[in-house]
VEXMIKE-242977 format. One line per field, with one value per residue (C-alpha): residue number from 1; x, y, z. Coordinates in nm, 4 decimals, m for minus. Example, Ala and Ser with C-alpha at 12.3 -4.5 7.8 and 13.67 -1.06 7.14 Angstrom:
n (1, 2)
u (1.2300, 1.3670)
v (m0.4500, m0.1060)
w (0.7800, 0.7140)
END
This chain:
n (1, 2, 3, 4, 5, 6, 7, 8, 9, 10, 11, 12, 13, 14, 15, 16, 17, 18, 19, 20, 21, 22, 23, 24, 25, 26, 27, 28, 29, 30, 31, 32, 33, 34, 35, 36, 37, 38, 39, 40, 41, 42, 43, 44, 45, 46, 47, 48, 49, 50, 51, 52, 53, 54, 55, 56, 57, 58, 59, 60, 61, 62, 63, 64, 65, 66, 67, 68, 69, 70, 71, 72, 73, 74, 75, 76, 77, 78, 79, 80, 81, 82, 83, 84, 85, 86, 87, 88, 89, 90, 91, 92, 93, 94, 95, 96, 97, 98, 99, 100, 101, 102, 103, 104, 105, 106, 107, 108, 109, 110, 111, 112, 113, 114, 115, 116, 117, 118, 119, 120, 121, 122, 123, 124, 125, 126, 127, 128, 129, 130, 131, 132, 133, 134, 135, 136, 137, 138, 139, 140, 141, 142, 143, 144, 145, 146, 147, 148, 149, 150, 151, 152, 153, 154, 155, 156, 157, 158, 159, 160, 161, 162, 163, 164, 165, 166, 167, 168, 169, 170, 171, 172, 173, 174, 175, 176, 177, 178, 179, 180, 181, 182, 183, 184, 185, 186, 187, 188, 189, 190, 191, 192, 193, 194, 195, 196, 197, 198, 199, 200, 201, 202, 203, 204, 205, 206, 207, 208, 209, 210, 211, 212, 213, 214, 215, 216, 217, 218, 219, 220, 221, 222, 223, 224, 225, 226, 227, 228, 229, 230, 231, 232, 233, 234, 235, 236, 237, 238, 239, 240, 241, 242, 243, 244, 245, 246, 247, 248, 249, 250, 251, 252, 253, 254, 255, 256, 257, 258, 259, 260, 261, 262, 263, 264, 265, 266, 267, 268, 269, 270, 271, 272, 273, 274, 275, 276, 277, 278, 279, 280, 281, 282, 283, 284, 285, 286, 287, 288, 289, 290, 291, 292, 293, 294, 295, 296, 297, 298, 299, 300, 301, 302, 303, 304, 305, 306, 307, 308, 309, 310, 311, 312, 313, 314, 315, 316, 317, 318, 319, 320, 321, 322, 323, 324, 325, 326, 327, 328, 329, 330, 331, 332, 333, 334, 335, 336, 337, 338, 339, 340, 341, 342, 343, 344, 345, 346, 347, 348, 349, 350, 351, 352, 353, 354, 355, 356, 357, 358, 359, 360, 361, 362, 363, 364, 365, 366, 367, 368, 369, 370, 371, 372, 373, 374, 375, 376, 377, 378, 379, 380, 381, 382, 383, 384, 385, 386, 387, 388, 389, 390, 391, 392, 393, 394, 395, 396, 397, 398, 399, 400, 401, 402, 403, 404, 405, 406, 407, 408, 409, 410, 411, 412, 413, 414, 415, 416, 417, 418, 419, 420, 421, 422, 423, 424, 425, 426, 427, 428, 429, 430, 431, 432)
u (m0.5873, m0.6673, m0.9855, m1.0963, m1.0258, m1.2326, m1.5143, m1.5061, m1.5223, m1.8239, m2.0011, m1.9186, m2.0648, m2.3870, m2.4090, m2.3727, m2.6633, m2.8807, m2.8729, m3.0782, m3.4128, m3.6401, m3.4544, m3.4953, m3.8608, m3.9097, m3.7221, m3.9053, m4.2530, m4.2275, m4.2607, m4.0868, m3.7416, m3.5195, m3.4169, m3.7755, m3.6978, m3.8419, m3.4977, m3.4803, m3.3419, m3.0172, m2.9756, m3.0334, m2.8166, m2.5317, m2.5769, m2.5430, m2.2412, m2.0717, m2.1214, m1.9650, m1.6601, m1.6177, m1.6055, m1.2581, m1.1077, m0.7882, m0.6627, m0.4035, m0.3972, m0.0725, 0.0258, 0.3126, 0.4795, 0.6249, 0.8828, 0.9604, 1.3284, 1.5146, 1.6913, 2.0274, 1.9241, 1.8024, 2.1463, 2.3053, 2.0831, 2.2386, 2.0815, 2.0874, 2.2543, 1.9780, 1.8096, 1.4494, 1.3310, 1.3636, 1.0604, 0.6911, 0.4337, 0.1420, m0.1926, m0.3528, m0.1499, m0.0428, m0.3531, m0.2506, 0.0617, m0.1578, m0.3477, m0.0369, 0.0871, 0.4114, 0.6118, 0.4312, 0.5260, 0.8920, 0.8725, 0.6951, 0.9716, 1.2437, 1.0595, 1.0168, 1.3893, 1.4906, 1.2436, 1.3694, 1.7226, 1.6091, 1.7330, 1.5441, 1.5728, 1.6171, 1.6054, 1.3158, 1.4672, 1.1894, 0.9886, 0.7042, 0.4693, 0.4185, 0.0789, 0.2258, 0.4920, 0.2360, 0.0186, 0.3200, 0.4250, 0.0663, 0.0327, 0.3558, 0.2223, m0.1124, 0.0420, 0.3237, 0.2351, 0.5588, 0.7503, 0.6226, 0.8823, 0.7427, 0.5708, 0.2529, 0.4131, 0.6892, 0.8200, 0.9291, 1.1001, 0.9673, 1.0388, 0.8280, 0.6856, 0.5423, 0.7988, 0.9036, 1.2827, 1.3317, 1.1311, 1.2258, 1.0655, 1.0167, 1.0526, 0.9113, 1.2375, 1.6091, 1.7976, 1.9359, 1.5886, 1.4474, 1.7179, 1.6232, 1.2481, 1.2436, 1.3150, 1.0421, 0.7983, 0.8856, 0.8462, 0.5021, 0.3938, 0.5207, 0.3244, m0.0003, 0.1005, 0.1800, m0.1798, m0.3369, m0.1360, m0.2619, m0.6248, m0.7975, m0.9447, m0.8678, m1.1908, m1.0727, m0.7334, m0.8976, m1.1184, m0.8187, m0.6205, m0.9256, m0.9827, m0.6147, m0.5768, m0.9091, m0.8299, m0.4701, m0.4936, m0.6200, m0.7518, m0.5103, m0.4987, m0.1945, 0.0333, 0.3080, 0.3331, m0.0438, m0.0476, 0.1734, 0.1234, 0.4014, 0.1796, m0.0884, 0.1308, 0.4196, 0.2964, m0.0692, m0.1926, m0.3219, m0.6010, m0.7898, m0.4859, m0.2718, m0.5430, m0.6000, m0.2342, m0.1584, m0.4451, m0.3263, 0.0307, m0.0465, m0.3121, m0.0744, 0.1873, m0.0762, m0.1166, m0.4697, m0.5110, m0.5960, m0.6108, m0.5929, m0.8984, m0.9137, m1.2367, m1.4825, m1.6854, m1.7846, m1.4403, m1.1342, m1.1155, m0.9314, m1.0443, m0.9737, m1.0936, m1.0273, m1.0478, m1.1819, m1.2638, m1.6019, m1.5012, m1.4333, m1.5499, m1.5122, m1.3556, m1.3275, m1.1290, m1.1381, m1.5163, m1.5184, m1.2776, m1.4999, m1.5493, m1.6456, m1.5060, m1.7772, m1.8325, m2.0730, m1.8162, m1.6564, m1.6973, m1.9500, m2.0734, m2.0555, m2.4327, m2.4075, m2.1807, m2.3019, m2.4643, m2.1487, m1.8491, m1.7626, m1.4416, m1.2309, m0.9964, m0.8051, m0.9656, m1.2689, m1.0701, m1.0432, m1.2760, m1.6431, m1.7393, m2.0399, m1.9526, m2.1863, m2.0809, m1.8747, m2.1090, m2.3017, m2.1269, m2.0460, m2.2910, m2.2174, m2.3831, m2.4859, m2.4977, m2.8714, m2.7761, m2.7240, m2.9790, m2.9639, m2.6793, m2.5938, m2.4897, m2.1180, m2.0117, m1.9060, m1.5709, m1.2822, m0.9169, m0.7222, m0.3467, m0.2157, m0.0764, 0.2959, 0.3874, 0.4267, 0.7900, 0.8487, 1.0794, 1.4508, 1.6357, 1.9663, 2.2295, 2.3891, 2.6845, 2.4728, 2.4440, 2.1072, 2.0609, 2.0185, 1.6618, 1.5416, 1.2450, 1.2736, 1.5476, 1.7046, 1.5643, 1.8008, 2.1718, 2.1268, 2.0392, 1.7745, 1.4608, 1.4668, 1.8326, 2.0063, 2.3588, 2.3198, 2.4625, 2.1889, 2.1372, 1.8366, 1.6341, 1.2870, 1.0288, 0.7578, 0.4006, 0.2174, m0.0143, m0.3600, m0.4778, m0.6894, m1.0384, m0.8737, m0.6522, m0.3549, m0.3491, m0.0798, m0.2824, m0.4231, m0.7962, m0.8018, m0.8647, m1.0694, m1.3114, m1.6479, m1.7426, m1.8120, m1.6014, m1.7077, m2.0295, m2.0613, m2.3670, m2.1897, m2.2090, m1.9180, m1.5603, m1.2616, m1.2007, m0.8412, m0.7190, m0.4407)
v (m7.6300, m7.3188, m7.2698, m7.6277, m7.5890, m7.2721, m7.4272, m7.7340, m7.5193, m7.3336, m7.6595, m7.7937, m7.4850, m7.5221, m7.8928, m7.8145, m7.5760, m7.8472, m8.0266, m7.7614, m7.9189, m7.6968, m7.3884, m7.4850, m7.5575, m7.2091, m7.0540, m7.2458, m7.2074, m6.8471, m6.8853, m6.5506, m6.7032, m6.8743, m6.5450, m6.4274, m6.1037, m6.1750, m6.2413, m6.3816, m6.7237, m6.5671, m6.3662, m6.6551, m6.8992, m6.6512, m6.5930, m6.9684, m6.9919, m6.6961, m6.8424, m7.1691, m6.9842, m6.7741, m7.0755, m7.1590, m6.8075, m6.8925, m6.5552, m6.5774, m6.2685, m6.1117, m6.2632, m6.2367, m6.3982, m6.1840, m6.2670, m6.0564, m6.0029, m5.8371, m5.5011, m5.6791, m5.8855, m5.5705, m5.4114, m5.7015, m5.6772, m5.5731, m5.3636, m5.4454, m5.1128, m5.0297, m4.7001, m4.6048, m4.4999, m4.1247, m3.9397, m3.9982, m4.2457, m4.0675, m4.1435, m4.1635, m4.4755, m4.6031, m4.5627, m4.7985, m4.5935, m4.2877, m4.4640, m4.5147, m4.3104, m4.1171, m4.3892, m4.6496, m4.4652, m4.4745, m4.8514, m4.8895, m4.6978, m4.9038, m5.2290, m5.1183, m5.0447, m5.3753, m5.5788, m5.4116, m5.5236, m5.8738, m5.8006, m6.0136, m5.8206, m5.4626, m5.2695, m5.0461, m4.7569, m4.4974, m4.6399, m4.7762, m5.0090, m5.3646, m5.2668, m4.9779, m5.2078, m5.4751, m5.2242, m5.0926, m5.4329, m5.5172, m5.1813, m5.2486, m5.5816, m5.4301, m5.1302, m5.3001, m5.5985, m5.5426, m5.6804, m6.0223, m6.2098, m6.0794, m6.3523, m6.2935, m6.4102, m6.2319, m6.2065, m5.9347, m5.8808, m5.6478, m5.5313, m5.5870, m5.2365, m5.3411, m5.1508, m5.3195, m5.3388, m5.5649, m5.6931, m6.0047, m6.0375, m6.3668, m6.4183, m6.6865, m6.7076, m6.6884, m6.3750, m6.5583, m6.6769, m6.3246, m6.1848, m6.4410, m6.3886, m6.0078, m5.9882, m6.2463, m6.0467, m5.7204, m5.8833, m6.0151, m5.6709, m5.5093, m5.7577, m5.6425, m5.2762, m5.2969, m5.3935, m5.1435, m4.8281, m4.7893, m4.7660, m4.4290, m4.4175, m4.5414, m4.7426, m4.9252, m4.9881, m5.1173, m5.3564, m5.4805, m5.5614, m5.7252, m5.9440, m6.0301, m6.1606, m6.3478, m6.5136, m6.6037, m6.7207, m7.0516, m7.0732, m7.3019, m7.3303, m7.5560, m7.2968, m7.2249, m6.8534, m6.8035, m6.4994, m6.3004, m6.1050, m6.3215, m6.6304, m6.4708, m6.2747, m6.5197, m6.8634, m6.8022, m6.9994, m6.8250, m6.7518, m6.4336, m6.2692, m6.3225, m6.2111, m5.8934, m5.8096, m5.8629, m5.6308, m5.3737, m5.3893, m5.3382, m5.0720, m4.8760, m4.8901, m4.7419, m4.4528, m4.5582, m4.5657, m4.9236, m5.0679, m5.4141, m5.4892, m5.7568, m5.8890, m6.1744, m6.3545, m6.6952, m6.6897, m6.4667, m6.2950, m6.0234, m5.7949, m5.4405, m5.0817, m4.8713, m4.4944, m4.3685, m4.0087, m4.0051, m4.1923, m4.5380, m4.8869, m5.2431, m5.4978, m5.8698, m6.0362, m6.3725, m6.3909, m6.2787, m6.5553, m6.7821, m6.8651, m6.6365, m6.3678, m6.2287, m5.8638, m5.9318, m5.8037, m5.5401, m5.1761, m5.2363, m5.0066, m5.1081, m5.1524, m5.3873, m5.6332, m5.5841, m5.9300, m6.1103, m5.8989, m5.7205, m5.5362, m5.6183, m5.4348, m5.1380, m5.1882, m5.0214, m4.6980, m4.7210, m4.4976, m4.5807, m4.7004, m4.5005, m4.4060, m4.5274, m4.3792, m4.6916, m4.9448, m5.1959, m5.1111, m5.4712, m5.7568, m6.1090, m6.4032, m6.2857, m5.9193, m5.9074, m5.9312, m5.5543, m5.4299, m5.3492, m5.2065, m4.8382, m4.6276, m4.5668, m4.2134, m3.9874, m4.1026, m3.8872, m3.9635, m3.9815, m3.9705, m4.2270, m4.0704, m4.1180, m4.4202, m4.3097, m4.3295, m4.4826, m4.3036, m4.3446, m4.6049, m4.4886, m4.6308, m4.4639, m4.3520, m4.1569, m3.7808, m3.6108, m3.2749, m2.9867, m2.9198, m3.2798, m3.2665, m3.6280, m3.7654, m4.1070, m4.3194, m4.5922, m4.6456, m4.4706, m4.1350, m3.9293, m3.8364, m3.4714, m3.4343, m3.3530, m3.3265, m3.6269, m3.4170, m3.4816, m3.1080, m2.9025, m3.2125, m3.1190, m3.3341, m3.4585, m3.3498, m3.5876, m3.8332, m3.8717, m4.2149, m4.3964, m4.5329, m4.8742, m4.7685, m4.6807, m4.9979, m4.8445, m4.6248, m4.2773, m4.2113, m4.0969, m3.7214, m3.7752, m4.0235, m3.8978, m3.9920, m4.3617, m4.4399, m4.6844, m4.8616, m5.1104, m4.9430, m4.7148, m4.4196, m4.2679, m4.3798, m4.1672, m3.9492, m3.9530, m3.5961, m3.5215)
w (0.2930, 0.5027, 0.2968, 0.3649, 0.7382, 0.7636, 0.5572, 0.7793, 1.0925, 0.9564, 0.8741, 1.2213, 1.3856, 1.1866, 1.2690, 1.6376, 1.6097, 1.4602, 1.7949, 1.9629, 1.8782, 2.0779, 1.9623, 1.6015, 1.6603, 1.8001, 1.5124, 1.2412, 1.3866, 1.4978, 1.8736, 1.9187, 1.8736, 2.1263, 2.2804, 2.3249, 2.1422, 1.7985, 1.6502, 1.2994, 1.2061, 1.0850, 1.4045, 1.6418, 1.4454, 1.4559, 1.8288, 1.8876, 1.6571, 1.8238, 2.1701, 2.0497, 1.9150, 2.2278, 2.4562, 2.3220, 2.3197, 2.5060, 2.6198, 2.8995, 3.1251, 3.2417, 3.5761, 3.8217, 4.1198, 4.3970, 4.6639, 4.9691, 5.0517, 5.3392, 5.3260, 5.3282, 5.0251, 4.8513, 4.8869, 4.6996, 4.3902, 4.0588, 3.7824, 3.4115, 3.3308, 3.0824, 3.1643, 3.1121, 2.7674, 2.7191, 2.5888, 2.6304, 2.5031, 2.3349, 2.4967, 2.1510, 2.0697, 2.4134, 2.6324, 2.9110, 2.9789, 3.0356, 3.3160, 3.5301, 3.8239, 3.7724, 3.9442, 3.7375, 3.4185, 3.5209, 3.5747, 3.2373, 3.0580, 3.2182, 3.1461, 2.7835, 2.7473, 2.9046, 2.6983, 2.3796, 2.4700, 2.5836, 2.9367, 3.1841, 3.5108, 3.6250, 3.9498, 4.0494, 4.2421, 4.2566, 4.5479, 4.3337, 4.5185, 4.4011, 4.2652, 4.0664, 3.9217, 3.8361, 3.6540, 3.4669, 3.3292, 3.2356, 3.0584, 2.8679, 2.7425, 2.6396, 2.4601, 2.2662, 2.0457, 1.8504, 2.1532, 2.0524, 2.2597, 2.5922, 2.7931, 2.9922, 3.3185, 3.5099, 3.8675, 4.1078, 4.4415, 4.7099, 5.0634, 5.3730, 5.3180, 4.9825, 4.7732, 4.4488, 4.4096, 4.1071, 3.8097, 3.6116, 3.2677, 3.0846, 2.7100, 2.4821, 2.2828, 2.3476, 2.2448, 1.9406, 1.8401, 1.8807, 1.6540, 1.3900, 1.4335, 1.4127, 1.0354, 0.9716, 1.1817, 1.0075, 0.6658, 0.7648, 0.8884, 0.5680, 0.3586, 0.5189, 0.5070, 0.1365, 0.0618, 0.3004, 0.2331, m0.1223, m0.0101, 0.0089, 0.3592, 0.7093, 0.6964, 0.3829, 0.5426, 0.8595, 0.6617, 0.4626, 0.7786, 0.9394, 0.6339, 0.5902, 0.9456, 0.9386, 0.6044, 0.6824, 1.0444, 1.1788, 1.5331, 1.7191, 2.0970, 2.0714, 1.9135, 2.1691, 2.0796, 2.0550, 2.2864, 2.0490, 1.7264, 1.5802, 1.5941, 1.3741, 1.1303, 1.0813, 1.1887, 1.0882, 1.3907, 1.7006, 1.9478, 2.0322, 2.1944, 1.8858, 1.6427, 1.8454, 1.8954, 1.5262, 1.4335, 1.6892, 1.5619, 1.1925, 1.2529, 1.4759, 1.2017, 0.9703, 1.2131, 1.3146, 1.6954, 1.7895, 2.1406, 2.2915, 2.5046, 2.7721, 2.9150, 2.9051, 2.6433, 2.7782, 2.9379, 2.9196, 2.5831, 2.3903, 2.1082, 1.9844, 1.9875, 1.6759, 1.6361, 1.3030, 1.2165, 1.3938, 1.7093, 1.8517, 1.7507, 1.8801, 1.6421, 1.7159, 1.4375, 1.6167, 1.6106, 1.2477, 1.1430, 0.9347, 0.5704, 0.4147, 0.6462, 0.8722, 0.9681, 1.2517, 1.5052, 1.2845, 1.3947, 1.6712, 1.9463, 2.3109, 2.3082, 2.0076, 2.1877, 2.5446, 2.5504, 2.4390, 2.5498, 2.8730, 2.9532, 3.2541, 3.4840, 3.3367, 2.9923, 3.1461, 3.1217, 2.7431, 2.5377, 2.5068, 2.1586, 2.0422, 1.6833, 1.4088, 1.0717, 0.9863, 1.1455, 0.9299, 0.6033, 0.5105, 0.4808, 0.5936, 0.7623, 1.1074, 1.0106, 1.0817, 1.4475, 1.4462, 1.1923, 0.8233, 0.6211, 0.6418, 0.3476, 0.3276, 0.4221, 0.1403, 0.0104, 0.1209, 0.0953, 0.4184, 0.4322, 0.6822, 0.9962, 1.0549, 1.2600, 1.6241, 1.7205, 2.0656, 2.3084, 2.2596, 2.4632, 2.6081, 2.8362, 3.1342, 2.9193, 2.6704, 2.7039, 2.6954, 2.5210, 2.7640, 2.6541, 2.6957, 2.9361, 3.0469, 3.2669, 3.2901, 3.5695, 3.6796, 3.7395, 4.0741, 3.9232, 4.1005, 3.9018, 3.7882, 3.8869, 3.5546, 3.6920, 3.9236, 4.2043, 4.4539, 4.4958, 4.3930, 4.3163, 4.1998, 4.3678, 4.1293, 4.1818, 4.4175, 4.2445, 4.4006, 4.4980, 4.2445, 4.3211, 4.3609, 4.6509, 4.4311, 4.2280, 4.0155, 3.7821, 3.8036, 3.7872, 3.4262, 3.4035, 3.0884, 3.2390, 3.3674, 3.7188, 3.7303, 3.4216, 3.1526, 3.2371, 2.9532, 2.8007, 2.5591, 2.7956, 2.9803, 2.9334, 2.8528, 2.5534, 2.4385, 2.3891, 2.1427)
END
């Protein structure tokens, strides 16, 4: 049935193209192609097909609603009792975390801990601004596809001075439903991992995951959980957000740095960035979901996709994609869009990296080892005050304002002046 659906979608796309009479005339009679760039029939047909697909890429951005409250109301708020995650999130695997200010990182860690425990609200006690808190929750969503129950919309309370005092998360399932869904999700992830882990190189593993998701997922804007990795891996029905988050989740479990990218492609859209041994590539599994599976948007440079994809907001701080060793290694309909096939690099076995372990979640009753460099934030404890005495508190280093007037993230120290410019130049380089 899935095969017939994908075949039908491909036929529909081609039939839609047939309606462009003048375009077909130009293509058939050599009038320099519709795009005026000498493109071949295959190239121009695929460009039309891709633009048709992209017009229904139903990505829903993270959004929030804020409410201002008085100081008296602030004093009556209650915390969840769940403290911030202890440890750090590696920039190699959690890039959005690395863009936050220090206060934003504290909010991120507490939001992570509360989401992991299905707690809906928690206090923000470190003086983070509303913008810092907003960036933190958005970063959490972008970095953690395994928290598939986290909704894209949340709310927060703030004071008249613009200081966030509480965040309330929303979930797409009840706590009981999440508990039942987690084993199904883990089983689905393991099914993909079992086929990928036996392959010799990270490129082969990447291709396997790409193909698995494209072959086993139907594009369905009506799926209620379509913004989650769960929709693609368990329900096999999703949209661009679900495709991308499923790909990110499995690739991260393989130890291959993979990021969730938000931007535009004839509307709001999501895709991925993957790091292989020679650098970074763009991968859009949604656009490659056809029968047979396409590789037209598999391992692409920024220049390759500049006409169809553009990053938005904090995704501009992700690494530039300029690597080429694993570009154009697979042939499919539409591949001529980016030139001929390359020869595959010399085969070399690569041992998968260990799965990055997220920071530990602790409660206020747990005891930290003396040498732990990170402190609990929450339950009224002061940052960098190990004995909670209020004495000898070490003030954190001040964080400079970002170019966006302290919108909650630091100007990334790895980004050249001007940041990512969409041409394949600039952008950050993630340092181990």
